[in-house]
C-alpha positions, 0 to 999 in steps of 0.5 A: 500500500502506498500512502505518502507521509504528511512530511513527504506531501509538505516538502513536495508541495513546496519544492519550488518555494524551497528551491528543490524542484523535483526531477523526473526521469522518463524513457522512450519505448526504445529506452532513450532516457529523458530527465527534466525538472518539474517545479509544478510537482505536487502530492495530489493525493495519498498515492499520486503525484501530479504536475503541469506540463506546459511545454508539450515536448519530449517528456510528454511524448515519453510518458505517452508511449511509456508511462513508467517514470521516477521522480526524485525529490532532494532537499539538502537543508532538510536532509530529506530525499526520496525516489517515487516510481509510478505510472504516469497518465496525461489528462487533457481535459475534464475534472481531473485536469481542472483539479490539477491546474487549480493547485499548480504553483503561481510561478509555474502557471504564470509560464502558461498564461493561457492555461493550455497545458496538460495535467500528468498524474503519476500513480505511485507503485514504490517509494524509496530512499536515494540509497535504494531502501524500499519505504512503501510498495504497492 
């Protein structure tokens, strides 16, 4: 069972303000890796992360064809870090799209003034330390 702790939720939800943006790794169907910062990453609910994709570039293509992703959070000041593994899905409209959009931090939404991005929701399957210890697993 996956249930992010309150500490995880708080730190991820404040990743941009704390200067510790999350990084997300993806891979194409042929294994071509991709990595990007995701300042809009949020703890959407107990077992899902979500972010706003305004660029609609390679990372989105990877997610569309290979939903397996890993998100890394590291805050050296707080001495906290985790890897969140899961399956991402792209949401282009509807209530879930609206719910993610409503929670995107102002700094990130300001970069998408038309609000035309996509919501990406990641259903978590495992939470690990950076050292590889499994903390939670579905």
